[in-house]
FIVEX-270932 format. One record per residue: chain; x, y, z of N, C-alpha, C, CB in turn; residue number from 0. Coordinates in pm, 1 decimal. Glycine has a CB too. Layout:
<nodes>
<'A' <X Y Z> <X Y Z> <X Y Z> <X Y Z> NUM>
...
</nodes>
This chain:
<nodes>
<'A' <1025.3 54.5 754.2> <874.2 44.9 771.7> <774.9 73.2 635.0> <837.4 154.5 885.9> 0>
<'A' <810.8 196.1 585.8> <708.5 233.0 487.4> <767.2 119.4 352.5> <712.9 429.4 449.3> 1>
<'A' <870.0 75.1 341.3> <893.8 -15.3 214.5> <827.2 -160.5 248.2> <1068.5 -32.7 179.6> 2>
<'A' <814.4 -192.0 361.4> <761.0 -303.0 412.8> <638.1 -304.3 384.9> <778.7 -319.9 536.2> 3>
<'A' <575.4 -180.4 449.1> <400.7 -185.6 439.5> <366.2 -145.8 302.7> <313.8 -72.8 549.5> 4>
<'A' <427.0 -70.1 239.0> <375.4 -96.0 79.6> <411.9 -195.8 -0.5> <407.2 1.4 -3.2> 5>
<'A' <503.9 -280.9 37.0> <506.2 -422.3 -32.3> <378.8 -520.0 5.6> <647.0 -500.7 14.0> 6>
<'A' <364.5 -537.5 120.9> <286.9 -581.6 174.4> <147.0 -553.0 135.2> <317.3 -560.9 274.8> 7>
<'A' <109.5 -409.7 138.3> <-30.2 -397.3 64.4> <-17.6 -404.4 -60.8> <-104.3 -279.0 85.3> 8>
<'A' <75.8 -376.9 -139.6> <49.8 -423.4 -299.4> <41.0 -559.5 -297.4> <167.0 -384.7 -409.4> 9>
<'A' <105.5 -642.0 -241.5> <70.2 -795.2 -248.4> <-66.7 -805.1 -220.5> <149.4 -888.2 -147.2> 10>
<'A' <-119.3 -768.5 -119.3> <-255.1 -789.3 -73.5> <-366.5 -728.6 -161.5> <-266.4 -734.7 61.6> 11>
<'A' <-323.1 -628.5 -222.1> <-380.1 -546.2 -306.1> <-399.5 -650.0 -447.8> <-283.2 -405.7 -321.0> 12>
<'A' <-313.9 -673.1 -494.5> <-310.2 -781.7 -603.8> <-401.5 -897.8 -608.6> <-187.9 -838.8 -603.1> 13>
<'A' <-380.4 -952.9 -461.0> <-475.5 -1112.3 -470.0> <-614.2 -1053.5 -453.2> <-442.0 -1251.2 -322.7> 14>
<'A' <-639.5 -926.3 -394.5> <-771.9 -883.3 -383.1> <-841.0 -857.2 -520.3> <-773.6 -762.4 -299.6> 15>
<'A' <-780.4 -754.9 -573.8> <-816.5 -706.2 -741.7> <-819.2 -853.8 -784.7> <-679.0 -592.3 -845.6> 16>
<'A' <-764.6 -942.4 -803.4> <-768.1 -1057.2 -889.4> <-882.4 -1177.8 -846.3> <-618.9 -1115.4 -887.6> 17>
<'A' <-901.6 -1177.7 -730.1> <-1004.7 -1227.4 -672.9> <-1121.7 -1157.4 -693.8> <-982.8 -1242.0 -553.2> 18>
<'A' <-1125.6 -1075.1 -672.4> <-1268.0 -982.3 -719.7> <-1299.5 -1003.4 -843.2> <-1259.3 -824.3 -714.3> 19>
<'A' <-1187.2 -974.6 -963.2> <-1205.6 -1006.5 -1063.0> <-1266.8 -1140.2 -1123.1> <-1116.5 -981.6 -1090.3> 20>
<'A' <-1209.3 -1231.8 -1065.2> <-1269.3 -1400.7 -1037.7> <-1391.9 -1393.3 -1013.6> <-1212.1 -1489.4 -911.9> 21>
<'A' <-1437.7 -1356.8 -898.3> <-1555.8 -1370.9 -846.4> <-1677.5 -1249.5 -877.7> <-1523.0 -1386.2 -706.4> 22>
<'A' <-1693.8 -1214.5 -1004.4> <-1738.4 -1083.5 -1030.6> <-1918.2 -1149.8 -1006.5> <-1674.8 -1006.9 -1213.1> 23>
<'A' <-1993.6 -1058.1 -935.9> <-2128.6 -1049.2 -925.6> <-2161.3 -1177.5 -835.8> <-2200.0 -1043.3 -1070.9> 24>
<'A' <-2063.9 -1207.5 -752.3> <-2112.2 -1326.4 -645.6> <-2069.7 -1243.2 -525.4> <-2027.6 -1499.2 -656.1> 25>
<'A' <-2162.8 -1326.2 -403.4> <-2148.7 -1243.0 -271.3> <-2044.7 -1266.3 -214.8> <-2242.3 -1258.6 -174.4> 26>
<'A' <-1935.6 -1345.7 -255.4> <-1794.5 -1402.6 -166.5> <-1723.1 -1244.6 -252.9> <-1699.8 -1628.5 -222.9> 27>
<'A' <-1732.9 -1231.7 -388.9> <-1650.8 -1123.4 -433.8> <-1689.6 -982.4 -414.3> <-1632.3 -1139.0 -561.9> 28>
<'A' <-1819.0 -975.0 -381.2> <-1861.3 -846.2 -315.6> <-1804.9 -803.7 -161.8> <-2015.1 -855.5 -308.6> 29>
<'A' <-1814.6 -927.0 -102.5> <-1769.4 -881.4 30.5> <-1635.9 -869.4 55.2> <-1813.1 -958.8 125.0> 30>
<'A' <-1541.4 -930.8 -38.4> <-1391.7 -913.0 -37.4> <-1364.5 -752.5 -94.7> <-1314.4 -1039.9 -142.9> 31>
<'A' <-1445.8 -746.2 -193.7> <-1429.6 -589.4 -252.9> <-1470.3 -499.7 -150.7> <-1522.7 -553.3 -387.5> 32>
<'A' <-1595.4 -513.0 -82.6> <-1622.2 -405.3 24.0> <-1502.8 -410.2 147.9> <-1783.0 -435.0 91.7> 33>
<'A' <-1479.2 -508.7 195.7> <-1348.1 -503.2 306.5> <-1227.6 -472.3 245.9> <-1316.9 -640.9 382.4> 34>
<'A' <-1204.3 -484.6 118.6> <-1062.3 -425.1 90.8> <-1056.6 -254.7 75.7> <-1007.1 -494.9 -55.8> 35>
<'A' <-1146.9 -226.3 82.1> <-1167.6 -59.5 64.5> <-1244.6 -19.8 170.2> <-1244.5 -6.8 -72.7> 36>
<'A' <-1284.0 -66.3 282.6> <-1393.5 -49.0 409.0> <-1290.2 38.2 496.7> <-1456.1 -218.4 499.5> 37>
<'A' <-1184.9 22.0 521.4> <-1082.4 135.7 595.8> <-1054.1 260.0 542.1> <-950.1 88.8 611.7> 38>
<'A' <-1124.5 292.5 409.5> <-1103.7 417.2 356.0> <-1228.4 535.5 394.5> <-1089.2 389.9 199.7> 39>
<'A' <-1304.4 434.9 467.0> <-1427.9 514.6 504.6> <-1431.8 560.3 636.5> <-1547.2 441.0 485.6> 40>
<'A' <-1324.8 514.5 707.4> <-1320.1 532.9 848.2> <-1195.3 597.1 881.9> <-1335.8 407.2 921.5> 41>
<'A' <-1229.1 750.3 974.1> <-1093.6 855.4 977.5> <-988.1 793.6 1032.4> <-1108.5 989.9 1063.2> 42>
<'A' <-830.6 804.7 1024.5> <-731.6 748.6 1049.7> <-706.7 728.8 1189.0> <-646.4 804.2 992.1> 43>
<'A' <-771.6 832.9 1246.5> <-760.8 856.3 1389.1> <-845.7 740.1 1496.0> <-820.0 1009.8 1407.9> 44>
<'A' <-982.2 723.6 1425.7> <-1054.3 610.4 1462.0> <-998.6 494.6 1424.1> <-1175.0 612.8 1417.6> 45>
<'A' <-925.9 456.0 1337.9> <-874.8 328.1 1333.1> <-743.6 304.9 1430.6> <-843.4 300.7 1186.8> 46>
<'A' <-682.6 400.4 1438.6> <-563.4 418.0 1544.2> <-604.8 378.7 1696.1> <-513.2 580.2 1545.1> 47>
<'A' <-715.4 435.9 1711.6> <-770.3 421.8 1831.9> <-823.7 296.7 1877.4> <-856.7 504.2 1839.9> 48>
<'A' <-888.0 226.4 1751.8> <-961.5 78.6 1755.1> <-836.5 -17.1 1764.7> <-1064.5 39.8 1603.0> 49>
<'A' <-723.6 27.7 1708.4> <-578.0 -45.7 1697.6> <-537.1 -72.8 1858.4> <-447.0 66.1 1610.0> 50>
<'A' <-541.1 50.1 1915.7> <-482.8 54.3 2039.8> <-561.4 -34.2 2165.8> <-474.2 204.1 2070.3> 51>
<'A' <-724.7 -7.0 2143.0> <-812.9 -93.6 2199.2> <-807.9 -255.4 2186.8> <-925.1 -50.7 2152.0> 52>
<'A' <-791.3 -260.4 2058.7> <-758.4 -440.8 2018.1> <-674.8 -496.3 2077.8> <-709.2 -482.1 1885.5> 53>
<'A' <-532.2 -437.3 2042.5> <-452.1 -495.0 2117.8> <-415.8 -503.5 2227.1> <-393.2 -488.1 2093.3> 54>
<'A' <-472.4 -395.7 2300.8> <-471.6 -437.6 2479.7> <-588.1 -516.1 2518.0> <-480.7 -297.3 2589.4> 55>
<'A' <-656.5 -540.1 2443.8> <-787.6 -670.8 2481.2> <-703.8 -792.6 2562.4> <-872.2 -759.4 2301.6> 56>
<'A' <-764.5 -812.8 2669.2> <-725.9 -908.1 2786.5> <-731.6 -1039.4 2705.6> <-835.5 -905.6 2929.6> 57>
<'A' <-821.8 -1048.0 2611.9> <-860.4 -1202.3 2548.4> <-770.3 -1229.2 2455.6> <-1004.5 -1221.3 2475.4> 58>
<'A' <-644.6 -1153.1 2397.3> <-584.4 -1200.2 2317.0> <-456.1 -1273.4 2351.5> <-575.8 -1115.4 2243.3> 59>
<'A' <-417.4 -1384.3 2307.6> <-300.7 -1484.0 2361.6> <-208.4 -1417.0 2344.1> <-273.5 -1617.7 2302.5> 60>
<'A' <-176.5 -1314.2 2239.5> <-58.5 -1259.9 2181.5> <-80.8 -1123.4 2136.8> <-11.4 -1341.2 2071.9> 61>
<'A' <14.2 -1009.9 2140.5> <-25.1 -868.5 2101.8> <99.2 -812.8 2029.0> <-67.2 -773.6 2234.5> 62>
<'A' <48.8 -746.7 1925.2> <188.2 -685.7 1860.8> <194.9 -531.7 1928.3> <182.1 -677.0 1664.9> 63>
<'A' <135.4 -511.1 2007.3> <90.8 -346.3 2079.6> <261.3 -336.7 2136.5> <-77.3 -344.5 2256.1> 64>
<'A' <310.9 -204.0 2092.4> <416.6 -137.8 2135.4> <539.0 -203.1 2038.0> <431.5 -155.6 2300.0> 65>
<'A' <526.3 -253.3 1937.0> <620.7 -310.8 1840.1> <624.7 -218.2 1732.9> <584.1 -450.1 1790.8> 66>
<'A' <697.8 -267.7 1640.8> <700.4 -207.9 1498.9> <603.7 -303.7 1405.4> <865.9 -203.5 1436.6> 67>
<'A' <553.8 -416.5 1460.0> <457.1 -489.1 1369.6> <336.6 -417.1 1380.9> <434.2 -639.3 1403.8> 68>
<'A' <310.4 -338.6 1501.2> <182.0 -284.8 1483.3> <191.6 -170.0 1390.6> <121.0 -245.9 1612.0> 69>
<'A' <269.1 -82.9 1388.6> <275.9 10.9 1299.2> <259.3 -31.2 1145.6> <394.6 72.2 1324.0> 70>
<'A' <317.9 -163.7 1097.6> <320.6 -213.5 981.7> <174.2 -252.7 949.9> <418.6 -319.9 976.1> 71>
<'A' <110.3 -298.2 1056.4> <-37.5 -351.2 1024.0> <-118.2 -210.6 991.3> <-114.5 -444.4 1169.3> 72>
<'A' <-105.7 -123.1 1091.6> <-183.1 13.1 1058.5> <-134.1 82.4 926.7> <-162.3 121.9 1181.1> 73>
<'A' <-43.4 105.5 892.5> <-30.4 134.1 779.6> <-62.0 53.8 663.0> <66.3 164.2 779.4> 74>
<'A' <-76.9 -93.5 636.5> <-110.3 -164.4 547.3> <-262.6 -139.3 514.9> <-73.4 -290.9 582.0> 75>
<'A' <-335.6 -122.4 638.3> <-478.5 -116.3 665.4> <-517.6 20.3 557.5> <-513.1 -90.7 851.6> 76>
<'A' <-435.3 122.6 602.6> <-461.8 227.6 542.7> <-425.1 245.0 393.0> <-411.3 313.7 614.6> 77>
<'A' <-316.3 197.9 360.3> <-286.2 175.8 225.4> <-363.3 89.6 124.6> <-172.7 131.6 228.3> 78>
<'A' <-436.2 -2.8 172.5> <-500.0 -89.3 112.9> <-565.1 -46.2 1.7> <-572.2 -142.9 188.0> 79>
<'A' <-653.2 16.0 40.1> <-777.1 74.3 -40.1> <-736.8 177.4 -171.2> <-873.0 165.2 73.2> 80>
<'A' <-598.2 212.0 -139.1> <-530.1 304.5 -276.9> <-467.2 227.5 -346.3> <-426.3 421.8 -253.3> 81>
<'A' <-421.6 119.5 -291.3> <-319.1 10.3 -378.9> <-416.5 -51.6 -469.0> <-233.9 -121.7 -281.0> 82>
<'A' <-529.0 -90.9 -397.6> <-636.3 -188.6 -474.2> <-720.6 -124.0 -575.0> <-737.8 -253.6 -374.8> 83>
<'A' <-732.6 18.1 -572.5> <-794.4 96.7 -682.3> <-708.7 74.8 -786.6> <-814.0 245.7 -656.9> 84>
<'A' <-575.1 100.4 -758.7> <-502.3 144.4 -903.8> <-464.1 0.9 -959.4> <-346.0 255.8 -885.5> 85>
<'A' <-483.8 -117.8 -875.0> <-445.7 -258.1 -963.5> <-602.0 -271.8 -1020.4> <-379.0 -423.5 -852.1> 86>
<'A' <-707.4 -253.1 -959.4> <-804.2 -274.6 -997.5> <-836.0 -208.4 -1159.8> <-877.2 -238.1 -890.0> 87>
<'A' <-789.3 -87.5 -1153.5> <-816.7 -17.8 -1288.4> <-750.6 -66.6 -1383.5> <-791.1 115.3 -1294.5> 88>
<'A' <-597.8 -135.3 -1362.9> <-554.4 -182.4 -1433.7> <-600.2 -326.0 -1485.8> <-459.9 -163.7 -1396.9> 89>
<'A' <-634.8 -388.8 -1389.6> <-725.3 -505.8 -1427.7> <-866.1 -492.0 -1511.5> <-760.7 -566.8 -1300.8> 90>
<'A' <-899.0 -390.5 -1493.1> <-1064.5 -372.5 -1583.3> <-1009.5 -329.6 -1723.1> <-1196.1 -221.7 -1511.7> 91>
<'A' <-878.1 -287.6 -1741.0> <-847.9 -242.4 -1891.2> <-783.9 -370.7 -1960.6> <-734.7 -103.5 -1899.6> 92>
<'A' <-780.3 -492.1 -1904.2> <-742.4 -610.0 -1965.1> <-855.8 -677.0 -2025.4> <-677.4 -694.4 -1874.4> 93>
<'A' <-842.6 -728.1 -2156.5> <-961.3 -774.2 -2229.2> <-955.9 -921.5 -2170.0> <-953.2 -759.3 -2405.9> 94>
<'A' <-1078.4 -981.3 -2134.6> <-1087.1 -1108.2 -2060.6> <-1058.7 -1236.1 -2199.5> <-1265.3 -1116.2 -1971.0> 95>
<'A' <-1045.8 -1167.1 -2326.5> <-1030.9 -1270.2 -2422.9> <-882.2 -1305.5 -2444.5> <-1096.1 -1228.1 -2552.3> 96>
<'A' <-794.0 -1221.6 -2383.1> <-677.1 -1279.9 -2353.5> <-662.6 -1376.4 -2304.5> <-618.6 -1230.1 -2302.4> 97>
<'A' <-747.0 -1396.7 -2170.7> <-736.6 -1507.7 -2096.1> <-801.9 -1617.9 -2160.8> <-785.2 -1486.7 -1969.8> 98>
<'A' <-892.8 -1608.1 -2234.6> <-944.4 -1711.7 -2319.0> <-860.0 -1778.8 -2410.2> <-1041.3 -1665.3 -2388.6> 99>
<'A' <-764.5 -1699.1 -2461.3> <-695.2 -1734.7 -2553.1> <-580.1 -1833.7 -2519.3> <-658.1 -1626.3 -2607.4> 100>
<'A' <-533.1 -1769.4 -2422.0> <-443.8 -1825.3 -2329.6> <-476.8 -1987.0 -2270.1> <-442.9 -1720.9 -2214.5> 101>
<'A' <-600.5 -1977.9 -2245.0> <-678.2 -2128.0 -2198.4> <-667.9 -2223.9 -2329.4> <-868.5 -2104.8 -2153.6> 102>
<'A' <-713.5 -2155.7 -2423.4> <-726.0 -2250.3 -2560.9> <-596.1 -2275.8 -2598.2> <-803.5 -2183.6 -2692.2> 103>
<'A' <-485.0 -2193.7 -2565.5> <-347.9 -2252.4 -2648.1> <-286.1 -2345.8 -2531.0> <-218.5 -2112.0 -2704.9> 104>
<'A' <-342.7 -2369.4 -2414.9> <-270.9 -2487.0 -2347.2> <-207.2 -2406.0 -2217.3> <-143.4 -2568.5 -2456.6> 105>
<'A' <-208.1 -2284.6 -2200.9> <-144.4 -2225.3 -2062.3> <-195.7 -2269.7 -1945.6> <-156.7 -2082.9 -2048.0> 106>
<'A' <-138.4 -2291.3 -1849.4> <-173.2 -2320.6 -1725.4> <-208.9 -2217.0 -1658.4> <-87.5 -2381.0 -1664.2> 107>
<'A' <-286.7 -2189.0 -1534.6> <-284.3 -2080.8 -1468.6> <-160.3 -1999.7 -1421.5> <-348.5 -2110.2 -1379.6> 108>
<'A' <-50.8 -2072.8 -1376.2> <52.1 -2016.4 -1332.2> <131.8 -1931.2 -1460.0> <131.4 -2127.4 -1263.1> 109>
<'A' <106.5 -2013.6 -1576.1> <177.2 -1930.3 -1701.3> <74.1 -1782.6 -1737.6> <183.0 -2053.0 -1863.7> 110>
<'A' <-38.2 -1822.6 -1736.4> <-119.1 -1687.8 -1758.7> <-113.7 -1589.2 -1662.5> <-256.3 -1709.1 -1772.8> 111>
<'A' <-54.1 -1614.8 -1501.7> <-48.0 -1517.0 -1413.1> <96.8 -1442.8 -1453.2> <-61.5 -1577.6 -1261.2> 112>
<'A' <203.3 -1506.8 -1498.4> <306.3 -1478.7 -1472.6> <337.4 -1427.4 -1623.2> <380.2 -1585.6 -1402.2> 113>
<'A' <295.3 -1455.7 -1724.3> <333.5 -1413.0 -1859.7> <193.7 -1284.7 -1925.3> <345.8 -1583.1 -1964.5> 114>
<'A' <98.6 -1321.5 -1849.9> <-15.4 -1223.8 -1906.8> <-39.7 -1123.1 -1785.7> <-169.3 -1311.3 -1951.5> 115>
<'A' <-123.0 -1183.7 -1706.9> <-193.6 -1085.1 -1599.4> <-72.8 -972.0 -1521.5> <-272.9 -1197.9 -1464.6> 116>
<'A' <19.7 -1061.7 -1459.0> <115.6 -967.7 -1389.0> <173.5 -842.2 -1490.4> <245.6 -1062.5 -1332.9> 117>
<'A' <253.1 -888.3 -1610.0> <284.7 -775.3 -1673.4> <193.7 -662.0 -1729.8> <347.3 -816.3 -1759.7> 118>
<'A' <64.3 -692.2 -1730.0> <-24.5 -600.2 -1772.4> <-70.0 -522.4 -1680.8> <-118.6 -648.8 -1830.1> 119>
<'A' <-46.4 -595.0 -1544.9> <-100.4 -521.4 -1424.8> <-1.3 -427.4 -1371.3> <-141.8 -616.6 -1313.3> 120>
<'A' <129.6 -449.2 -1434.7> <271.6 -384.1 -1364.1> <262.8 -234.7 -1371.8> <421.4 -430.7 -1446.7> 121>
<'A' <181.4 -176.4 -1462.3> <175.6 -17.2 -1407.1> <92.9 8.9 -1290.9> <117.6 81.6 -1514.4> 122>
<'A' <-8.2 -51.5 -1285.5> <-119.3 -53.9 -1178.4> <-21.9 -66.6 -1041.6> <-241.0 -197.9 -1201.2> 123>
<'A' <18.9 -201.6 -1036.6> <116.0 -230.0 -935.1> <219.9 -137.4 -886.8> <177.8 -330.3 -973.1> 124>
<'A' <284.8 -87.9 -994.1> <406.2 1.0 -939.4> <324.1 145.2 -894.7> <542.4 31.4 -1077.0> 125>
<'A' <225.9 206.6 -938.1> <153.9 321.0 -919.3> <115.1 292.1 -777.9> <36.4 346.6 -1023.1> 126>
<'A' <49.1 191.5 -761.9> <-8.8 161.3 -601.9> <92.8 154.9 -502.6> <-85.1 19.5 -584.8> 127>
<'A' <203.7 99.4 -518.5> <309.7 79.4 -427.3> <401.1 208.1 -445.0> <386.8 -61.2 -456.1> 128>
<'A' <416.4 278.7 -509.0> <469.0 410.3 -495.1> <381.1 492.6 -423.0> <497.7 469.8 -618.9> 129>
<'A' <255.8 512.4 -438.6> <171.1 600.0 -386.9> <152.8 556.5 -210.6> <29.8 591.7 -483.6> 130>
<'A' <154.5 373.7 -203.1> <160.0 354.4 -63.8> <271.7 405.7 16.6> <153.5 227.7 -42.3> 131>
<'A' <411.7 372.1 -60.7> <511.4 406.0 -2.7> <510.0 573.2 31.8> <618.4 355.3 -85.9> 132>
<'A' <507.8 657.7 -51.5> <501.2 793.6 -16.8> <409.4 805.1 109.6> <449.2 878.3 -137.6> 133>
<'A' <281.7 754.9 112.5> <178.8 764.6 193.1> <217.8 753.5 343.3> <85.6 667.7 153.1> 134>
<'A' <298.6 629.5 348.3> <347.9 556.9 442.7> <447.1 655.1 509.0> <404.3 427.1 390.2> 135>
<'A' <537.2 689.6 440.9> <632.0 778.6 468.3> <607.3 910.0 551.3> <677.3 807.9 353.7> 136>
<'A' <528.4 983.0 513.2> <480.0 1099.0 558.6> <341.3 1100.8 660.2> <459.4 1171.9 436.2> 137>
<'A' <317.1 917.2 671.2> <179.6 906.3 758.9> <196.9 977.4 889.8> <136.7 747.6 793.9> 138>
<'A' <92.9 1055.1 970.2> <124.9 1105.4 1064.7> <32.9 1065.8 1209.3> <128.6 1233.0 1020.6> 139>
<'A' <-91.6 1036.0 1162.1> <-184.4 983.8 1285.1> <-159.3 838.6 1320.9> <-343.8 995.2 1249.4> 140>
<'A' <-137.0 748.5 1254.6> <-64.8 610.1 1297.2> <79.0 610.7 1346.9> <-61.3 516.4 1178.3> 141>
<'A' <121.6 683.7 1296.1> <289.9 712.1 1346.9> <274.5 749.7 1479.9> <382.9 842.9 1264.5> 142>
<'A' <184.1 853.2 1526.1> <197.3 910.1 1640.0> <125.9 869.1 1747.5> <180.5 1020.2 1626.2> 143>
<'A' <22.0 782.6 1712.6> <-70.2 713.0 1804.5> <-35.3 553.0 1851.1> <-208.3 716.1 1731.4> 144>
<'A' <60.6 503.9 1766.4> <64.7 367.8 1748.0> <212.0 337.2 1772.6> <10.3 323.4 1608.1> 145>
<'A' <299.6 407.7 1789.2> <446.7 383.7 1749.5> <487.8 348.3 1916.8> <539.6 542.2 1661.1> 146>
<'A' <602.7 263.2 1918.4> <638.1 260.9 2031.1> <757.2 383.2 2064.7> <674.7 122.1 2050.1> 147>
<'A' <740.9 408.3 2176.9> <785.3 525.7 2261.1> <913.2 559.8 2207.6> <794.7 497.4 2416.5> 148>
<'A' <1000.5 456.7 2231.6> <1157.1 463.2 2163.6> <1174.6 477.5 2036.8> <1235.7 350.5 2181.0> 149>
<'A' <1065.7 484.8 1945.7> <1084.4 457.8 1800.0> <1068.6 617.0 1773.1> <964.2 340.0 1717.0> 150>
<'A' <1164.3 683.1 1673.6> <1146.3 819.1 1588.2> <1085.9 795.2 1456.9> <1284.6 893.0 1560.2> 151>
<'A' <997.8 838.1 1442.7> <954.4 836.9 1287.9> <940.1 1003.3 1230.8> <787.0 747.8 1273.1> 152>
<'A' <943.3 1012.1 1105.0> <953.7 1133.7 1017.9> <833.8 1236.1 1084.7> <925.2 1090.8 841.1> 153>
<'A' <727.4 1205.6 1064.9> <637.4 1293.7 1095.5> <601.9 1342.1 1206.2> <557.2 1265.8 1060.1> 154>
<'A' <604.4 1250.2 1312.7> <578.8 1260.4 1468.8> <709.9 1360.0 1518.6> <581.1 1085.8 1553.2> 155>
<'A' <849.4 1328.5 1481.5> <937.2 1381.6 1498.6> <944.4 1541.3 1454.2> <1012.8 1302.1 1453.0> 156>
<'A' <896.5 1570.2 1350.5> <859.1 1684.9 1279.3> <798.8 1764.6 1364.8> <780.2 1663.3 1169.7> 157>
<'A' <672.3 1700.7 1413.1> <588.0 1776.8 1502.5> <616.8 1814.6 1641.4> <482.6 1716.4 1509.4> 158>
<'A' <714.0 1704.0 1699.0> <758.4 1744.0 1788.4> <851.0 1884.3 1808.3> <802.0 1647.7 1813.8> 159>
<'A' <932.8 1850.4 1719.0> <1011.8 1960.5 1698.8> <949.6 2108.3 1688.1> <1079.8 1930.9 1585.1> 160>
<'A' <857.0 2115.4 1635.8> <797.5 2239.0 1583.9> <729.0 2250.3 1737.5> <686.7 2229.0 1426.0> 161>
<'A' <655.2 2201.6 1812.0> <595.8 2200.4 1944.5> <691.8 2255.0 2054.6> <553.2 2057.9 1978.4> 162>
<'A' <827.8 2247.2 2018.1> <918.4 2241.5 2104.9> <994.8 2380.6 2065.0> <997.5 2103.5 2099.8> 163>
<'A' <975.0 2450.9 1958.0> <1017.7 2547.1 1909.5> <1135.6 2552.3 1833.3> <1019.4 2613.2 1987.9> 164>
<'A' <1203.2 2424.3 1807.6> <1305.0 2405.1 1726.3> <1242.8 2406.5 1570.1> <1378.4 2271.2 1770.8> 165>
<'A' <1224.5 2510.8 1486.8> <1158.8 2549.7 1350.7> <1263.6 2489.6 1272.1> <1130.5 2717.5 1316.5> 166>
<'A' <1383.5 2539.4 1294.6> <1470.5 2511.5 1205.3> <1513.1 2379.8 1181.4> <1561.6 2577.0 1227.3> 167>
<'A' <1527.7 2292.7 1269.3> <1553.5 2143.0 1244.5> <1443.9 2076.7 1183.5> <1583.9 2068.7 1369.0> 168>
<'A' <1300.0 2137.8 1248.8> <1178.1 2087.3 1181.3> <1194.7 2106.7 1030.0> <1047.8 2162.2 1233.7> 169>
<'A' <1208.4 2220.4 979.8> <1195.2 2269.1 838.7> <1313.7 2194.8 776.8> <1202.1 2439.1 820.0> 170>
<'A' <1414.1 2175.0 818.9> <1553.5 2100.2 742.3> <1501.2 1960.3 715.7> <1711.9 2088.5 849.5> 171>
<'A' <1419.9 1901.8 842.6> <1380.7 1760.5 810.8> <1264.4 1757.1 713.1> <1341.5 1683.0 940.6> 172>
<'A' <1199.8 1865.3 731.6> <1076.9 1859.6 613.5> <1153.6 1881.1 466.0> <945.8 2003.1 639.1> 173>
<'A' <1218.7 1952.7 462.6> <1315.1 1956.4 320.5> <1346.6 1816.1 273.8> <1470.0 2034.4 344.5> 174>
<'A' <1428.4 1736.2 390.9> <1479.7 1615.1 367.9> <1345.2 1528.1 316.2> <1556.8 1560.0 503.6> 175>
<'A' <1276.3 1509.4 389.3> <1157.9 1413.3 359.5> <1091.1 1435.1 204.3> <1036.1 1442.4 478.8> 176>
<'A' <1089.4 1592.8 188.0> <1013.7 1630.3 53.8> <1123.4 1574.9 -61.5> <980.0 1818.2 39.4> 177>
<'A' <1245.0 1602.7 -34.0> <1374.4 1566.6 -125.7> <1362.5 1408.7 -167.2> <1530.0 1593.8 -33.8> 178>
<'A' <1332.9 1360.3 -38.8> <1367.9 1190.1 -50.2> <1223.9 1166.0 -148.6> <1369.6 1076.7 144.2> 179>
<'A' <1120.7 1206.2 -108.3> <1007.2 1172.7 -212.5> <1027.6 1190.0 -336.1> <897.1 1238.5 -197.5> 180>
<'A' <1077.6 1301.2 -337.3> <1078.1 1375.7 -496.2> <1219.2 1239.9 -580.2> <1164.3 1621.9 -479.5> 181>
<'A' <1320.5 1208.5 -507.0> <1416.3 1141.8 -543.0> <1343.9 989.0 -596.1> <1521.2 1141.6 -421.3> 182>
<'A' <1239.2 967.3 -492.4> <1185.6 802.6 -556.6> <1102.0 834.4 -667.3> <1082.3 695.2 -443.0> 183>
<'A' <1015.6 939.6 -669.3> <943.2 966.0 -772.5> <1003.1 967.5 -933.3> <893.5 1084.2 -734.2> 184>
<'A' <1129.4 1050.5 -947.0> <1216.1 1053.6 -1030.1> <1290.7 915.2 -1047.2> <1292.2 1157.7 -996.7> 185>
<'A' <1346.4 865.4 -961.5> <1374.5 727.0 -997.6> <1323.4 614.9 -1032.4> <1413.7 692.5 -939.7> 186>
<'A' <1185.5 616.5 -1008.1> <1066.3 540.7 -1049.9> <1044.5 548.7 -1204.9> <940.0 595.6 -974.6> 187>
<'A' <1049.8 681.7 -1233.1> <1006.3 747.3 -1379.2> <1110.7 692.9 -1462.7> <1003.2 924.0 -1391.0> 188>
<'A' <1213.0 732.5 -1417.6> <1347.9 713.0 -1497.7> <1335.6 538.3 -1556.2> <1506.0 744.7 -1372.9> 189>
<'A' <1300.1 431.2 -1445.8> <1321.4 301.0 -1462.6> <1188.5 272.9 -1557.7> <1336.1 217.5 -1316.4> 190>
<'A' <1090.0 346.7 -1546.9> <970.5 315.0 -1624.8> <988.6 366.1 -1786.1> <839.8 390.0 -1549.6> 191>
<'A' <1082.4 494.2 -1778.8> <1093.0 537.6 -1917.4> <1209.7 431.9 -2008.1> <1144.3 708.1 -1911.0> 192>
<'A' <1318.0 399.9 -1917.0> <1395.8 313.9 -1959.1> <1335.3 173.9 -2038.0> <1467.6 290.2 -1846.6> 193>
<'A' <1244.5 116.7 -1915.4> <1167.9 -5.0 -1981.2> <1108.0 26.8 -2092.6> <1065.8 -64.6 -1901.8> 194>
<'A' <1016.3 131.3 -2073.4> <923.8 141.8 -2260.5> <1073.8 183.7 -2349.2> <749.7 336.5 -2287.0> 195>
<'A' <1138.8 227.6 -2338.1> <1235.2 241.2 -2446.2> <1292.6 135.3 -2484.8> <1328.8 320.6 -2422.6> 196>
<'A' <1332.3 39.7 -2428.8> <1369.7 -101.5 -2433.7> <1268.4 -169.4 -2514.3> <1381.3 -165.5 -2294.8> 197>
<'A' <1146.0 -176.9 -2456.2> <1023.1 -199.4 -2505.4> <1027.3 -202.9 -2649.5> <933.2 -105.9 -2458.6> 198>
<'A' <1061.5 -66.5 -2681.6> <1022.5 5.5 -2834.3> <1107.2 -71.2 -2900.4> <1050.5 178.4 -2867.2> 199>
<'A' <1247.8 -60.0 -2877.6> <1370.7 -137.7 -2921.9> <1313.0 -258.8 -2977.2> <1477.9 -170.9 -2804.3> 200>
</nodes>
């Protein structure tokens, strides 16, 4: 669920950041920029309760309530502001003259996107995805309030074990979660260093 949510949030974040950059100083661009980070101004518990009320509304023809899809939606909404800020920072560091040079050189929009924009946004994309993945992995509020009753997740399980007095099991799983997060960080950093070395060669 963390992998899926981080990937979806990153894809939406890249789209939102590029759209806002292309629609600078327009009402539409400002609206997209506001909506993309609006969830960061609302406490997670308020979002979770809002999701519960929304997905239980009688006028909805279908609902993801009590499914894994609702967790993914909740995670994406929480992760999106963080991912977008990382991608936007990378986009702001790109000189617009590169795009002008590409247009003069006859490059199509797809060529400009795949050969200039995405490669230069890659550090921000990777950072945003990694932060999103780690946050979704240890998210407590959404995981506790909107998950299906039969689904065990890391943070709610640890909390329930502490509440039941099983401290040894809870601490062991906490250590496993921390080591798992560290392993992801080390792996990504190693891949980044290898890529930087290969480019230097």
